[in-house]
C-alpha positions as CSV (number, residue, x, y, z in Angstrom):
1,M,64.8,60.0,-29.0
2,R,69.2,59.3,-29.7
3,T,71.0,58.8,-26.4
4,N,74.8,60.0,-26.5
5,K,76.9,56.6,-25.0
6,K,79.6,59.0,-24.1
7,N,76.8,61.1,-22.3
8,I,75.7,57.8,-20.5
9,T,79.4,56.8,-19.4
10,K,79.8,60.2,-18.2
11,R,76.8,59.5,-16.2
12,N,77.8,56.2,-15.0
13,N,81.4,57.6,-13.5
14,I,79.4,60.6,-12.1
15,T,77.1,58.1,-10.0
16,K,80.1,56.0,-8.9
17,R,82.0,58.8,-7.6
18,N,79.0,59.7,-5.9
19,N,78.1,56.4,-4.7
20,T,81.5,56.5,-2.7
21,T,81.2,57.4,0.7
22,K,84.1,58.1,3.4
23,R,84.0,55.8,6.3
24,N,84.9,57.5,9.9
25,V,86.1,55.0,12.1
26,N,86.9,55.6,15.8
27,V,90.1,53.5,17.0
28,L,91.4,53.0,20.5
29,T,94.7,51.6,21.9
30,Y,95.3,50.7,25.5
31,N,97.7,49.2,27.6
32,M,95.5,47.8,30.4
33,S,98.2,46.6,32.9
34,W,98.9,43.1,33.1
35,A,99.4,43.3,37.2
36,T,96.2,45.1,38.0
37,Q,94.2,42.7,36.2
38,V,95.4,39.7,38.6
39,N,96.0,42.0,41.5
40,K,99.8,41.6,41.9
41,V,102.1,44.2,43.5
42,L,104.5,43.5,40.9
43,G,106.3,45.3,37.2
44,S,106.8,48.9,36.7
45,E,103.0,49.3,37.9
46,W,103.1,48.2,41.8
47,D,103.0,51.2,42.9
48,F,99.6,51.7,40.7
49,V,98.7,48.1,41.9
50,E,99.4,49.2,45.8
51,A,97.6,52.4,45.6
52,C,94.4,50.1,44.0
53,Q,94.6,47.8,46.8
54,K,94.4,50.4,49.5
55,K,91.2,52.0,47.9
56,Y,89.3,49.0,46.8
57,K,88.6,45.4,48.7
58,D,89.3,43.6,45.4
59,G,92.0,45.8,44.7
60,G,93.8,45.7,40.9
61,I,90.7,43.6,39.9
62,K,88.5,46.4,40.9
63,C,90.4,49.2,39.1
64,N,90.4,47.1,35.6
65,E,86.7,46.8,36.0
66,N,86.4,50.5,36.2
67,A,88.3,50.9,33.5
68,I,85.8,48.5,31.2
69,K,82.7,50.2,32.5
70,K,84.5,53.7,31.7
71,L,85.2,52.5,28.1
72,K,81.4,52.5,27.6
73,S,81.4,56.0,28.0
74,L,83.3,56.7,24.7
75,K,81.7,57.0,20.9
76,N,81.1,53.7,19.0
77,V,84.8,51.8,18.6
78,H,85.5,49.9,15.8
79,L,88.9,48.9,16.3
80,M,91.0,48.4,19.7
81,G,94.5,47.1,20.2
82,I,95.2,46.2,24.0
83,Q,98.5,45.4,25.2
84,E,99.5,43.6,28.3
85,V,96.3,41.1,28.3
86,N,96.3,39.0,31.7
87,S,92.7,37.9,31.8
88,R,89.4,37.5,30.0
89,I,89.3,40.7,29.4
90,E,87.9,41.0,25.7
91,N,84.3,39.6,26.3
92,K,83.9,42.3,29.0
93,I,84.9,44.8,26.5
94,S,82.9,43.8,23.8
95,K,79.8,44.4,26.3
96,V,80.5,47.9,26.9
97,Q,81.5,48.3,23.2
98,P,79.3,45.7,21.0
99,L,81.0,46.7,17.4
100,L,83.8,45.0,18.7
101,N,82.4,41.5,18.0
102,K,86.0,39.7,16.9
103,Y,89.5,39.3,18.4
104,K,92.5,37.9,18.1
105,R,95.5,37.5,20.7
106,G,99.0,37.3,20.2
107,K,101.3,35.7,22.9
108,I,105.0,35.9,23.6
109,G,106.3,34.4,26.2
110,L,104.5,35.9,29.5
111,S,103.4,38.7,27.6
112,T,100.3,39.3,25.0
113,V,98.6,41.6,22.6
114,S,94.9,41.4,21.7
115,I,93.3,43.3,18.4
116,M,89.4,43.5,18.6
117,W,87.4,44.8,15.7
118,D,84.2,45.5,13.7
119,S,84.2,42.9,11.2
120,N,81.6,45.1,9.3
121,V,84.4,47.2,8.7
122,F,87.6,45.6,8.8
123,G,85.9,41.9,7.7
124,N,87.7,38.5,8.3
125,V,90.9,37.5,8.9
126,K,93.1,36.4,5.7
127,E,96.3,35.8,7.2
128,Q,98.1,36.1,10.5
129,L,101.6,37.1,11.9
130,L,103.0,37.1,15.6
131,F,106.5,37.3,16.2
132,N,108.9,39.1,19.2
133,L,110.3,42.6,19.0
134,S,113.2,42.0,21.4
135,S,115.7,39.6,21.5
136,N,115.8,39.5,25.7
137,D,112.3,40.5,26.6
138,D,108.6,39.5,25.8
139,R,107.2,42.0,22.8
140,P,104.7,40.1,21.1
141,C,104.0,41.9,17.7
142,L,100.6,40.8,16.0
143,I,99.6,41.4,12.7
144,L,96.0,40.5,10.9
145,L,95.5,40.9,7.3
146,T,91.7,41.2,7.0
147,K,89.2,41.9,4.2
148,Q,86.2,43.3,3.5
149,G,84.5,43.8,0.3
150,N,86.9,45.7,-1.9
151,E,89.3,47.0,1.1
152,T,92.2,45.2,2.5
153,F,93.6,46.2,5.6
154,L,97.1,45.4,7.7
155,L,95.8,45.8,11.7
156,I,99.3,45.9,13.3
157,N,99.2,45.7,17.7
158,F,102.6,45.3,19.7
159,H,104.2,46.4,22.9
160,S,107.5,47.8,21.8
161,P,110.5,47.5,23.8
162,Y,111.6,50.6,25.9
163,R,112.1,53.9,23.5
164,M,111.7,51.8,20.3
165,K,114.9,50.3,20.8
166,G,115.8,47.7,17.7
167,L,111.6,48.6,16.7
168,K,112.3,49.5,12.9
169,D,114.8,46.1,12.5
170,S,112.9,44.0,14.4
171,L,110.1,44.7,12.1
172,S,111.6,44.9,8.8
173,K,113.5,41.5,9.4
174,E,110.9,39.2,10.8
175,I,108.5,40.7,8.2
176,S,110.7,40.2,5.2
177,S,111.9,36.8,6.4
178,S,108.2,35.9,7.4
179,N,106.9,32.6,5.3
180,K,103.3,34.8,5.3
181,E,103.5,35.4,1.8
182,M,99.8,37.2,1.8
183,I,101.1,39.5,4.5
184,K,104.0,40.2,2.9
185,K,102.9,41.1,-0.6
186,S,100.0,43.2,1.0
187,F,102.5,45.5,2.6
188,N,103.5,46.1,-1.5
189,D,99.7,46.8,-2.5
190,E,99.4,50.5,-3.3
191,N,95.8,50.3,-1.9
192,I,96.3,48.9,1.3
193,K,95.2,50.4,4.3
194,I,97.3,50.1,7.1
195,I,96.5,50.5,10.8
196,V,99.4,50.5,13.6
197,L,98.4,50.3,17.4
198,G,100.2,49.9,20.3
199,D,102.5,51.2,23.3
200,F,105.8,52.4,22.0
201,N,107.5,53.0,25.1
202,D,108.2,56.7,23.5
203,D,108.5,59.0,26.6
204,K,110.4,61.6,24.8
205,G,107.9,62.1,21.8
206,L,110.8,60.8,19.4
207,L,107.8,59.6,16.7
208,N,105.5,62.2,15.6
209,I,104.6,63.8,12.4
210,K,108.0,64.7,11.5
211,K,109.4,61.6,12.1
212,P,107.2,58.5,11.0
213,L,107.9,54.9,11.7
214,K,109.9,53.5,9.0
215,F,110.6,50.0,7.9
216,K,111.2,47.8,5.2
217,V,109.3,44.9,3.9
218,D,111.8,43.1,1.6
219,K,112.9,46.3,-0.2
220,K,109.7,48.9,-0.1
221,E,110.1,50.8,2.7
222,I,106.7,51.3,4.8
223,S,106.0,54.9,6.5
224,V,103.0,55.3,9.2
225,K,102.9,58.4,11.5
226,H,100.2,60.0,13.6
227,I,99.3,63.6,13.0
228,K,101.3,65.4,16.4
229,T,104.4,67.3,16.9
230,K,106.7,66.4,19.3
231,E,105.7,69.5,21.5
232,Q,101.9,69.0,21.0
233,L,102.9,65.3,22.3
234,Q,104.3,66.4,25.3
235,K,101.7,68.7,26.1
236,S,98.2,67.2,25.0
237,L,99.3,63.0,24.8
238,K,100.7,62.1,28.1
239,S,99.5,58.2,28.5
240,C,102.3,57.5,30.7
241,C,102.0,56.6,33.2
242,W,101.0,56.6,36.8
243,H,102.9,56.3,39.8
244,K,102.5,57.6,43.5
245,A,103.7,61.1,44.6
246,G,107.4,61.0,45.4
247,Y,108.5,57.9,43.1
248,K,111.3,58.4,40.9
249,Y,109.1,58.9,38.0
250,G,106.6,61.2,37.5
251,H,102.7,60.9,37.1
252,F,101.6,60.7,33.5
253,E,104.5,63.0,32.5
254,G,105.3,61.6,29.0
255,P,103.7,60.4,25.5
256,G,104.2,56.9,24.5
257,D,100.8,55.1,23.2
258,Y,100.2,56.0,20.0
259,I,97.8,55.1,16.4
260,L,99.8,55.0,13.3
261,T,98.5,55.0,9.9
262,N,99.6,55.0,6.2
263,N,98.8,57.6,3.8
264,N,95.7,55.8,2.5
265,I,93.8,56.9,5.8
266,K,93.5,60.1,6.8
267,Q,93.9,60.4,10.7
268,S,91.7,63.6,11.7
269,K,92.5,63.5,15.7
270,I,94.4,61.5,18.0
271,Y,93.4,62.2,21.6
272,I,93.3,61.1,25.5
273,P,89.3,60.9,25.9
274,K,88.5,63.2,28.5
275,E,86.7,60.8,30.6
276,F,90.4,59.2,31.0
277,N,92.1,62.2,31.2
278,K,91.7,63.4,34.6
279,T,94.9,64.8,36.8
280,S,94.5,63.3,40.1
281,R,96.1,60.2,41.1
282,L,92.4,58.9,42.9
283,E,90.6,59.9,39.6
284,T,93.1,57.9,37.6
285,L,93.1,54.4,39.1
286,L,91.9,52.4,36.0
287,S,95.4,51.7,34.3
288,D,99.2,52.8,34.5
289,H,98.6,54.1,31.4
290,K,95.8,56.1,29.6
291,P,94.0,55.0,26.6
292,V,94.9,57.1,23.1
293,M,92.0,57.7,20.9
294,A,91.9,58.2,17.2
295,E,89.5,59.0,14.6
296,L,90.0,57.8,10.8
297,I,88.7,58.4,7.6
298,F,88.8,56.0,4.5
């Protein structure tokens, strides 16, 4: 029996499409409070650490331990961005979220961020870039270029200046002027998958689905966003910050912790996990921020 070569090619193409499976990935960003990890009544979270010390013998350290233990209740996390790292926190987190089997830190002055990832999803680091987002403060931005099979990722984690002052300009300038040529080239790759994690310090919800984060690498504009409107952010994504009653700032009254993606990744959900999204002050003695989680498809 003779076989038509065109039919064979057509069947092969159909098979390839059917074998291409979408991957569902859970991503977490969490500012875990530097002062809490060392049990010091300092910084913007001084009243939070003070409350930890009143409740627990080990004060902030116990609050931090409780936060890590509660991470175990979340569905499998494949990627995590941590802001305000001030202890050996990654090894503890990997015990409760074992898929997070690799990590890299970025330190600027006294401030450290960390990216943890599942190497079966995101592969290995090919190049990394670290810079400061602020000229008068320690605001690290860590970028990892990773590769797994035929997929290439740019994983970005940062602690933004207050109300994102200078954020776009800093990203544009520092990446474009960098000598990390693989990273610069990847931003111009039409197939690149970009995931941005961070504490954006955006209490007004200025960064939303209608107003993505845009910056330029050389002359190309990069756009990344989440799926919430400004109104939805104020209603359902109030991740900042813990404060005692009567304090000049309210208790978890604004957004600002986000996960952003470019158009090569679909974001189906972004939310505060219910295990962390309590209302009472005693139930939220974990960090002065709440973690934010996103479900991504690519």
